[in-house]
C-alpha positions in Angstrom: 123.1 149.6 75.7 119.8 147.7 76.9 119.5 144.0 77.2 117.4 142.0 75.1 114.7 139.6 76.9 116.8 136.1 75.6 120.1 138.1 77.0 118.9 139.0 79.8 117.6 135.4 80.6 121.2 134.1 79.4 122.9 136.5 82.2 120.6 135.1 84.6 121.2 131.5 84.0 125.0 132.0 83.9 125.0 133.7 87.3 123.0 130.8 89.0 125.7 128.7 87.2 128.0 130.0 88.9 126.6 129.8 92.5 126.2 126.0 91.7 129.7 126.2 90.3 131.0 127.3 93.4 129.0 124.9 95.6 130.4 122.0 93.8 133.8 122.7 93.8 134.3 119.3 95.7 132.6 117.2 93.3 134.9 114.9 91.7 135.8 115.5 88.1 138.2 113.6 85.5 136.6 110.2 85.8 135.2 110.6 82.4 131.8 111.3 83.5 130.0 113.9 82.4 128.1 116.3 84.9 125.2 118.4 84.1 125.2 121.6 86.6 121.1 121.6 87.5 119.0 123.7 90.1 117.4 121.4 91.4 114.7 123.6 93.9 113.6 125.5 90.4 112.6 121.9 88.9 114.9 121.1 86.1 116.4 118.2 87.9 113.8 115.6 90.1 115.2 112.1 91.9 113.6 109.0 90.0 113.1 107.4 93.5 112.2 103.6 94.1 114.7 101.6 92.1 114.4 98.0 93.9 117.9 97.0 95.5 120.4 96.3 93.1 122.6 93.6 95.9 119.3 91.6 96.6 117.1 91.4 93.7 119.7 92.6 90.4 117.4 90.6 87.6 114.4 92.5 88.9 116.4 96.0 89.0 117.3 95.4 85.5 113.1 94.5 84.3 110.6 96.7 84.3 112.8 99.9 84.3 113.3 101.9 81.0 115.6 105.4 80.9 112.7 107.3 79.8 110.4 106.2 83.0 111.6 109.6 84.9 110.4 111.6 82.5 107.0 110.9 82.1 106.4 113.5 85.0 103.1 113.4 87.0 99.2 112.8 87.1 96.4 114.2 89.7 94.1 111.4 90.0 91.8 113.9 91.3 91.5 115.5 87.8 88.7 113.7 86.4 86.9 115.4 83.3 84.9 114.0 80.3 88.2 113.1 78.6 88.3 110.5 80.9 85.0 108.8 79.3 83.8 107.9 76.1 81.1 110.5 76.0 81.5 114.2 75.4 78.7 116.9 76.5 77.6 119.5 78.8 75.5 116.5 80.4 78.7 114.6 80.8 80.8 117.3 82.1 78.6 117.5 84.9 78.4 113.4 85.6 81.9 112.5 84.4 82.8 111.7 87.9 80.1 108.8 87.9 80.7 107.7 84.0 84.3 107.6 84.2 84.0 105.0 87.5 81.2 103.0 85.4 84.2 102.6 83.0 86.8 100.9 85.6 87.4 97.7 85.3 87.8 95.3 88.4 89.9 92.3 86.1 90.2 89.4 88.7 87.7 88.5 90.7 86.8 85.6 93.6 86.4 82.1 92.3 82.9 81.4 92.2 83.7 78.0 94.1 85.8 79.8 96.2 84.0 77.8 99.6 84.6 74.7 97.6 88.1 74.5 96.9 88.9 75.7 100.7 86.8 73.5 102.2 88.6 70.8 99.6 92.1 72.2 100.6 94.7 69.6 102.1 95.4 71.9 104.9 91.3 71.8 106.3 91.0 67.9 105.2 94.0 67.3 107.5 92.2 69.4 110.7 89.1 67.3 109.9 90.8 64.0 110.2 93.1 64.7 112.9 96.7 64.9 110.8 97.3 68.1 112.9 99.0 67.2 116.0 97.6 70.5 117.7 94.2 69.4 116.8 94.1 65.7 118.2 93.4 67.5 122.0 90.1 68.5 121.1 87.5 66.3 122.7 84.7 67.3 120.7 86.3 66.6 117.1 85.2 63.2 116.9 81.7 64.2 117.2 81.3 66.1 114.5 79.7 65.8 111.0 80.7 67.0 107.4 77.6 69.6 107.9 78.7 71.2 111.0 82.8 71.4 109.6 81.3 72.8 106.5 79.1 75.4 108.3 82.1 76.3 110.4 85.0 76.4 107.4 82.2 78.9 106.1 81.7 80.5 109.3 85.6 81.3 109.7 85.9 82.3 105.9 83.1 84.8 106.5 85.1 86.5 109.0 88.0 86.7 106.3 86.5 87.8 103.6 83.1 88.7 101.7 82.3 88.7 98.1 82.8 91.9 96.0 79.9 94.2 95.5 80.3 95.8 92.1 77.3 98.2 93.0 78.9 99.1 96.7 82.5 99.0 95.3 81.3 102.1 92.3 79.4 103.7 94.9 81.6 104.3 97.6 84.5 104.8 94.4 82.4 108.3 93.8 81.8 109.5 97.3 85.5 109.0 97.6 86.3 111.0 94.8 84.2 113.5 96.0 85.1 113.5 99.4 89.2 113.7 98.3 88.7 116.6 95.7 86.9 118.4 99.0 89.7 118.3 101.3 93.0 117.3 99.2 94.3 119.5 96.9 95.6 116.5 94.6 96.5 113.4 94.8 99.8 112.8 92.6 101.8 109.6 90.9 104.7 109.2 88.9 103.6 107.8 85.8 106.9 106.2 85.3 106.4 104.1 88.5 103.3 103.8 87.5 104.5 102.2 84.1 106.6 100.0 86.2 104.0 98.4 88.1 101.9 97.7 84.9 104.7 96.4 83.5 105.0 93.9 86.6 101.4 93.3 86.2 101.4 91.7 82.8 103.9 88.7 84.2 102.0 85.4 83.7 100.4 83.7 86.7 102.1 86.2 89.1 100.0 88.3 91.2 101.1 91.8 93.1 101.5 92.5 96.9 101.7 95.6 97.6 103.7 96.3 100.6 102.8 99.8 101.8 103.7 102.8 104.3 101.0 103.7 106.7 100.0 107.3 108.0 96.4 107.1 108.4 94.0 104.6 108.1 92.4 106.3 105.1 95.4 104.5 103.6 93.4 101.7 103.3 90.8 103.2 101.1 93.2 105.8 99.1 95.7 103.1 98.0 92.9 100.9 96.5 91.1 103.5 94.9 94.4 104.9 93.0 94.9 101.0 91.9 91.2 101.0 90.4 91.3 104.5 88.8 94.4 103.1 87.5 93.2 100.2 85.4 95.1 97.8 87.9 91.8 96.1 89.2 90.7 96.0 92.7 93.2 94.5 95.4 92.0 92.6 98.6 93.3 94.8 101.4 94.3 93.6 104.8 92.8 95.6 108.0 92.8 95.1 111.5 89.3 92.8 112.9 89.5 94.4 116.0 89.8 97.8 115.1 86.2 97.9 113.7 82.9 97.7 114.6 80.7 94.3 113.1 78.6 96.8 110.3 81.8 99.0 109.2 83.5 95.8 109.5 81.0 94.3 106.8 81.2 97.2 104.3 84.9 96.9 104.4 84.5 93.2 103.0 82.5 94.0 100.7 84.9 96.6 99.4 87.8 94.1 99.1 88.8 93.9 102.8 90.5 91.0 104.0 90.8 90.2 107.9 92.7 87.7 110.1 90.1 85.8 111.7 90.6 86.0 115.7 91.6 82.5 116.2 94.6 82.7 114.2 96.0 86.1 115.3 97.8 84.4 118.1 99.6 80.9 118.4 96.5 78.0 117.9 96.1 76.0 120.7 92.7 74.2 119.8 90.8 73.1 117.1 89.5 76.5 116.6 92.6 78.2 116.5 93.9 74.9 114.0 91.3 75.7 111.8 91.1 79.2 111.6 94.5 79.0 110.5 94.1 76.1 107.6 91.1 78.8 106.2 93.3 81.3 106.2 96.8 79.7 104.6 94.3 78.2 102.1 92.4 81.4 100.9 95.5 83.3 100.9 96.6 80.4 98.5 93.4 80.5 96.0 93.6 84.4 96.2 97.1 84.3 94.6 96.3 81.5 92.3 93.2 83.3 90.9 95.7 86.8 90.4 94.0 89.0 92.8 96.3 91.9 94.1 96.8 91.9 97.9 97.7 95.1 99.9 99.7 94.5 102.8 100.4 97.6 105.0 103.8 96.8 107.1 103.7 99.9 109.0 101.9 100.5 112.6 99.0 103.0 112.2 99.8 106.3 113.4 103.5 105.5 115.3 105.2 108.6 114.3 108.0 106.6 113.4 108.6 103.8 111.8 107.4 100.7 113.2 106.7 97.6 112.0 103.4 96.1 112.8 102.8 91.9 113.6 99.7 91.8 111.4 101.8 92.8 108.4 103.9 89.9 109.8 101.5 87.9 109.7 100.1 88.6 106.2 103.8 88.8 104.9 104.4 85.0 105.9 101.0 83.4 104.7 102.6 85.2 101.0 105.7 83.6 101.8 104.3 80.1 102.3 101.7 80.1 99.9 104.8 80.9 97.2 106.7 78.3 99.2 104.0 75.4 99.3 103.5 75.9 95.1 100.3 77.5 95.0 101.7 80.6 92.7 105.3 80.2 90.7 106.2 83.8 92.1 104.9 87.2 93.6 105.9 90.4 92.9 106.2 92.6 96.0 105.7 96.4 95.1 106.9 98.6 98.4 104.7 102.0 98.7 105.0 105.2 100.1 102.3 107.5 100.7 103.3 111.2 102.2 100.5 113.7 103.2 100.8 117.6 103.6 98.5 117.1 106.5 97.5 113.5 107.4 94.0 113.1 108.5 94.2 112.8 112.1 92.2 112.3 114.7 92.7 115.7 116.0 91.5 117.4 113.1 88.3 114.5 112.9 89.7 112.5 110.5 90.0 108.5 110.1 93.0 107.8 112.2 93.7 105.5 115.1 91.5 105.3 118.4 91.4 103.3 121.2 87.7 102.4 120.8 86.6 100.6 117.7 85.9 102.6 114.7 82.4 102.4 113.8 80.5 103.4 110.6 78.4 106.6 112.7 81.9 107.4 113.7 83.4 107.3 110.8 80.8 109.2 108.8 81.1 111.8 111.6 85.0 112.3 110.9 84.2 112.8 107.3 81.8 115.4 108.5 84.6 117.3 110.5 87.3 116.6 107.8 85.4 118.6 105.7 85.8 122.0 107.4 89.9 121.4 107.3 92.3 122.0 104.6 95.0 118.7 104.6 96.8 120.0 101.1 98.3 117.6 98.9 99.2 113.6 98.9 101.6 111.7 96.9 101.8 108.2 96.4 105.2 106.7 95.2 105.3 103.0 94.3 109.0 101.5 93.9 110.0 99.1 91.6 108.7 95.6 91.6 111.1 93.2 92.4 110.5 89.0 92.7 109.7 87.0 96.1 111.3 84.0 94.4 114.5 85.8 94.0 115.3 88.3 96.9 114.3 85.1 98.9 117.1 82.7 97.3 119.6 85.5 97.3 119.0 86.5 100.7 119.3 82.2 102.0 122.2 82.6 100.7 123.6 85.3 102.1 122.8 84.5 105.7 125.7 85.0 108.2 126.4 83.0 111.3 127.8 85.9 113.2 124.8 86.8 115.1 125.1 88.1 118.9 122.1 89.3 120.8 121.8 93.3 121.5 122.2 92.2 125.3 125.5 90.6 124.4 127.0 93.4 122.7 125.9 96.8 124.3 125.4 95.4 128.0 129.3 94.8 128.3 129.7 98.8 127.0 126.9 100.1 129.1 128.3 98.7 132.2 132.3 99.9 131.4 133.6 96.5 130.2 133.4 97.2 126.5 134.7 94.3 124.5 135.1 94.9 120.9 132.2 93.3 119.4 129.9 96.4 118.2 130.5 95.4 114.5 129.0 92.2 115.0 125.6 92.0 113.6 122.6 91.4 115.9 119.8 88.7 116.1 117.4 91.1 117.2 115.1 90.7 114.0 112.0 91.9 113.7 109.5 88.5 113.6 106.1 88.9 113.0 103.5 87.7 114.9 103.7 83.7 116.0 99.6 83.0 114.8 100.1 82.3 111.1 104.1 82.2 111.2 104.1 79.3 113.7 104.3 77.1 110.6 107.8 78.6 109.5 110.8 77.5 110.4 112.9 79.7 112.2 115.3 80.5 109.1 111.9 81.3 107.2 110.6 83.3 110.0 114.1 85.4 110.1 113.4 86.0 106.4 110.0 87.2 107.1 111.4 89.8 109.2 114.2 90.6 106.8 112.0 91.1 104.1 109.6 92.9 106.1 112.3 95.7 107.1 114.1 95.6 103.9 110.3 96.3 102.1 109.6 99.0 104.5 112.8 100.6 103.9 112.6 100.8 100.7 108.9 102.3 101.0 109.9 104.6 103.3 112.7 105.5 100.7 110.7 106.2 97.5 108.3 108.8 99.9 108.1 111.9 99.0 109.2 114.9 101.6 106.1 117.1 101.9 106.5 121.2 102.5 105.0 120.8 105.6 107.2 118.3 106.8 110.1 120.7 105.7 108.3 123.4 107.6 107.7 121.9 110.7 111.3 120.4 111.3 112.8 124.0 110.3 110.6 125.2 113.3 111.1 122.6 115.6 114.5 122.1 115.4 116.3 125.1 113.7 114.1 128.3 114.8 111.9 127.2 118.0 112.9 131.0 119.4 111.2 132.3 116.2 112.5 133.4 113.0 111.9 136.3 110.5 110.1 135.0 107.1 113.1 136.3 104.8 115.3 134.0 106.6 113.1 130.8 106.7 112.2 131.0 102.9 116.3 131.0 102.7 116.4 128.0 105.2 113.2 126.2 103.7 114.9 126.9 100.2 118.4 125.3 101.3 116.5 122.1 103.0 114.8 121.2 99.7 118.0 121.5 98.2 119.6 119.1 100.7 116.9 116.8 100.6 117.6 116.2 97.0 120.8 116.0 96.8 120.0 112.9 99.2 118.4 111.1 95.9 114.8 112.1 97.7 111.9 113.7 95.9 109.8 116.4 97.2 106.2 116.4 97.1 105.6 119.6 96.0 106.7 122.7 92.8 106.3 126.7 92.6 107.6 129.6 93.5 109.5 129.7 96.9 107.0 132.2 98.4 104.0 130.2 98.0 105.3 127.2 99.1 106.4 128.7 102.6 103.3 130.5 102.6 101.1 127.2 101.6 103.1 125.4 104.4 102.3 128.0 106.9 98.6 128.2 106.1 98.2 124.7 107.0 100.2 125.0 110.1 98.4 127.8 111.7 97.5 126.1 114.7 100.5 125.6 115.5 102.8 129.0 114.9 101.9 132.5 115.5 102.5 135.3 112.8 103.7 139.0 113.7 103.7 141.7 112.1 106.8 144.0 111.9 106.8 148.2 111.5 109.9 147.3 109.0 107.5 145.3 106.9 109.0 141.8 107.7 106.8 139.0 109.5 108.1 137.1 112.6 107.3 133.4 112.6 107.2 131.7 116.1 106.1 128.1 116.9 103.6 127.8 119.4 104.7 126.2 122.9 101.6 124.6 123.6 101.3 121.1 123.9 99.6 120.1 121.2 101.3 122.4 118.7 104.9 120.9 119.7 103.7 117.3 119.3 102.2 117.9 115.8 105.0 120.0 114.8 107.1 116.8 116.1 104.5 114.8 114.0 105.0 116.0 110.8 108.8 116.7 110.9 109.9 113.2 111.8 109.4 112.2 107.7 113.2 114.0 107.5 115.0 112.1 109.7 115.1 108.8 107.0 116.6 111.8 104.7 119.1 112.7 107.3 119.5 109.0 109.4 123.1 109.1 108.5 124.0 112.4 109.5 122.1 112.4 112.2 123.5 109.5 113.5 126.4 110.4 113.3 126.0 114.3 114.6 124.8 112.7 117.7 127.9 110.3 118.1 130.2 113.5 117.8 127.6 114.6 120.4 128.5 111.7 122.9 132.3 112.3 122.5 131.8 116.3 123.2 130.2 115.4 126.4 132.8 112.7 127.5 135.6 115.5 126.9 133.8 118.8 127.2 131.1 118.1 130.0 130.3 122.0 130.4 130.1 122.4 126.5 127.3 125.0 125.6 124.6 123.7 123.6 125.7 125.8 120.4 129.4 126.1 121.1 131.4 123.7 118.6 135.1 124.2 120.1 137.8 125.0 117.3 140.9 123.0 118.7 138.7 119.6 118.9 140.4 116.4 117.5 138.4 113.9 117.0 139.8 109.8 116.8 138.1 108.1 114.0 138.6 105.1 116.0 136.7 106.8 119.3 133.9 108.3 116.4 133.7 104.9 114.8 133.2 103.0 118.3 130.4 105.7 119.4 128.3 105.4 116.2 128.6 101.5 115.9 126.7 101.6 119.7 124.2 104.2 118.7 123.6 102.0 115.2 123.5 98.8 117.4 121.0 100.5 120.2 118.5 102.1 117.4 115.6 99.8 116.4 116.2 98.7 112.7 112.8 99.5 111.7 113.5 103.2 113.1 117.0 102.9 111.8 115.5 101.7 108.4 119.1 99.7 108.0 118.2 97.3 105.0 119.4 93.7 106.1 121.7 93.5 103.1 123.8 96.1 104.6 126.2 95.3 107.5 126.8 97.5 110.8 130.2 98.2 109.9 129.7 99.2 106.5 127.1 101.5 107.3 128.9 103.3 110.3 131.9 103.6 107.7 128.5 105.4 105.3 128.1 107.7 108.4 131.1 109.1 108.3 131.8 109.5 104.8 128.1 111.3 104.8 129.5 113.7 108.0 132.8 114.2 105.5 130.8 115.2 102.4 128.0 117.7 104.2 131.1 119.8 105.9 130.3 118.7 109.6 134.3 117.2 110.1 137.5 118.1 108.3 140.4 116.0 108.2 143.1 116.7 110.4 146.7 116.5 109.5 150.0 117.3 111.0 151.9 120.1 109.9 154.8 117.6 109.3 152.7 115.0 107.5 151.9 114.9 103.7 148.5 116.3 102.7 146.4 113.4 102.2 145.3 114.0 99.0 149.2 114.2 97.7 150.3 111.1 95.7 152.8 112.4 93.4 155.6 110.4 95.7 154.0 107.1 96.0 154.3 104.0 94.4 151.1 103.5 92.6 152.2 100.0 92.1 152.3 99.4 95.8 149.6 101.4 97.5 146.7 101.8 94.9 146.4 98.8 93.0 144.5 96.0 94.3 146.5 93.5 96.0 147.5 89.7 95.2 144.8 87.4 96.3 147.3 86.1 99.5 147.4 89.4 100.4 144.2 90.3 101.7 144.5 88.4 105.1 146.8 91.1 105.7 145.0 93.8 105.5 144.9 94.7 109.1 147.4 97.4 108.8 145.7 99.3 106.5 142.6 99.7 108.9 145.2 100.4 111.7 146.4 103.4 109.6 143.0 104.7 108.9 142.4 104.0 112.8 144.4 106.9 113.3 143.1 109.5 111.4 141.3 112.4 112.9 139.4 115.2 112.4 138.3 118.5 113.1 134.3 120.2 113.3 134.3 122.4 110.8 133.7 125.8 111.8 132.0 127.1 108.4 129.3 130.0 109.8 126.4 127.6 109.3 128.2 124.3 110.7 126.6 124.9 114.5 122.8 125.4 113.6 123.4 122.3 110.9 124.9 120.2 113.9 121.9 121.2 116.4 119.3 120.3 113.4 120.6 116.7 112.9 120.7 116.2 117.1 117.1 117.7 117.1 116.0 115.2 114.2 117.0 112.0 116.5 116.1 113.9 119.9 112.9 112.7 120.5 113.8 109.2 120.5 116.9 109.6 122.5 115.6 111.4 125.2 112.8 109.2 125.4 115.4 106.3 125.9 117.0 108.0 129.0 114.2 109.4 130.5 113.0 105.6 130.4 116.0 104.7 131.9 115.6 107.5 134.5 111.8 105.7 135.2 113.1 102.6 136.2 113.8 103.7 139.7 110.1 104.6 139.8 108.5 101.2 138.5 106.4 99.1 140.0 108.0 96.0 138.2 106.9 93.3 138.3 103.9 94.2 136.6 101.9 94.0 133.3 103.5 95.3 130.4 100.4 97.7 129.4 100.5 98.7 132.9 104.0 99.6 132.5 103.7 101.3 129.2 100.9 103.6 130.8 102.9 104.3 133.7 106.2 105.6 131.4 103.8 107.2 129.3 102.4 109.4 132.5 106.0 110.0 133.2 107.2 111.3 129.9 104.6 113.6 130.3 105.1 114.6 133.8 109.0 115.2 132.5 107.5 117.2 129.0 105.0 119.5 131.2 108.4 120.5 132.8 111.0 121.8 130.3 108.5 121.7 127.3 109.2 118.8 125.4 106.0 117.8 124.4 107.8 116.1 121.6 109.2 113.0 124.0 105.9 112.8 125.1 105.2 109.9 122.2 103.1 106.6 123.0 105.0 105.1 120.1 108.8 106.4 121.4 107.6 104.5 125.0 106.9 101.2 123.1 110.1 101.7 121.1 112.0 102.2 124.3 110.4 99.3 125.9 110.8 96.8 123.1 115.0 97.9 123.1 115.1 97.5 126.9 113.5 94.2 126.6 116.1 93.4 123.8 119.0 95.1 126.1 118.2 92.9 128.7 117.3 95.3 131.2 113.5 94.4 131.6 112.7 90.6 131.2 109.4 89.5 129.8 107.2 86.2 131.3 104.2 85.0 130.1 101.1 86.5 132.9 97.0 85.4 132.5 96.4 89.1 131.1 99.7 89.2 129.2 103.7 89.5 129.1 104.5 90.4 132.7 108.0 92.6 132.6 110.5 91.7 135.8 113.7 94.3 136.2 116.6 92.3 135.7 118.9 91.8 138.3 121.7 93.2 136.7 119.8 96.8 136.6 118.2 96.2 140.0 120.7 98.7 141.7 121.3 102.1 141.4 124.4 102.4 140.2 123.5 100.4 137.1 120.7 102.4 136.3 122.5 105.5 136.6 125.0 104.3 133.8 122.3 103.2 131.7 120.8 107.1 131.9 124.3 107.9 131.3 124.6 105.9 128.0 121.4 106.7 126.8 121.8 110.9 127.4 125.5 111.0 125.8 123.7 110.8 122.5 121.2 112.8 123.2 122.0 116.9 123.0 120.4 119.0 125.8 
């Protein structure tokens, strides 16, 4: 008897449900929680990302959110039709871009008397009246007339900003809309996230400050364009002063760009520097008073791995100072995540970083070259806005005094002394630049660093994972020798589901085969395809330096998704290196028993070693708690299974236990005696799972952190060849050449990354391996006395190398 179409569809859904039930057999049940079995890859379920931290900002977590927001779906900003205008007709359909942009509202504008307000501000007047200590040493300050002071203040203000030009703004918006339609398939926004931002923007007398990640210099044009198009006005966008020529800088300032004046980028030690900082601080206060939104990029441009930028800290310190001074009652902070299939880069003739300042003509030439390339899709995600005042109050309340430097924590472990201090919190927080933040106290500067790290972590967490990133990670860390297309499609589906199950969204939808071919077409310069006689296709990544670098660049987006598992896998690798030095790279011993205490020590050592902005560990989470989360994730993903002695009762057997003594809450006075419970858990042991996909998944996780850890290992080997003492810039250049030479020997070009070299130098300075001293042309690095000997250098290299899989 033939089945009807409805019966056939029911059979398919029943089969999928049974398959998912087998996959979900380890999920907890019986706790009164109604679980719905879903198929994430087919689009029935997508996690709603971007909720703010419930620990740091509980009131903000409840506001501006409603349960209907996740179901609002997505909006393609590039899809502008006659329905976006007030007019209809065939002529409107041809001019809809121009007519729609004419209707976009600017909202808040710069006050007409801005120059007079800044000149009459208390900070500027204090500098003029010699009440600022740094300015008293300037001999020429007494001879200046009020007109000369006004001229100098206006000159500094002109370096910071210029009034908006509505004609240039709308003209460039029209040109940018045409350009985006040519190079991108779509630019997606989540309507629910946008609704949260709109609700926050309606708060009286409270401006918005967008704290964004950064993947390309195009972000500085794309983000304000999207806010302008969605009715949120034209925000002020922070740019680097030295990164552009004067002509392009003038154009960006007319479009809403603001710049740190040259005198305020470092510690001001003269009249011009003190006045520049006073004008800049007063300008930010007036900007926020007029409820103009501000965009701050927290991430270094084209860094490969998340790395907080010093200019971002400068701007964030200015915003915090304005709120502390009472210029505005509060500020709503909005973390932003940006994700590209292929970000416009220098290799593609795009708009990304360059050693030389970017000029107007070079920018136009880069745009012309980009028209011949395909960049795929773009996804912009807005996290839930949270209150700066609320975060500040809760952060200051929770500050702990148990801090130790990274040198105190890890140096004894590296040298073999190994004290039990690894669960302490490191005091090596990210500090902003010394210029605008110099007026803040030490605890306030630490607060700025914690806020920047917290916001960057939120922005990265809400960023969607694109198809090219998933494909690059599979080709680089799982199938470097080549793979059949059918197997690649299966692994692509697996990795998408793993990403969604970790509460991270993907920036694509559609049929599996179409998505795989879409990603391969965008990576056509990095892969080679070979059609076989039996009908399948062999996909092999190219081994050239450019191809490996590009695959590594794209695959770095997967590291924050699997950070816990990657740290745990590298800690397991360190234990295996100690126990079985000659263990093969693809062999996981079946009878190997791992002590939880030893695994915890290795995990904590690696967590302390990794930079906070790479680890994306939120300041409200302790290292010890994160270490326990790493162990939980290893068990949850199936890499570790509990080892139980045959004579012991199974861990899940509670039939003969007295719940009143073991499982109920203890009395308050018994909490100090909880060390015995920890000793019991410390005696637990685990085995590495022997499932079929376990070895491949283990190597995949180690590969995600491999480039950074291998760079640390090679940076330790470079200490013997370094010519210290020497300037930091020269040291970094020599280290970069050393990494390139090593990469050409074994093909590991993913490690020959300048950003990774900078991270290793920063970590070595925090460890006390390198000592920094000021010099006339920049910081000078000296090799510490401890690591001047060959033996300690080899111990450092061995310590770094134990975590990196070979």
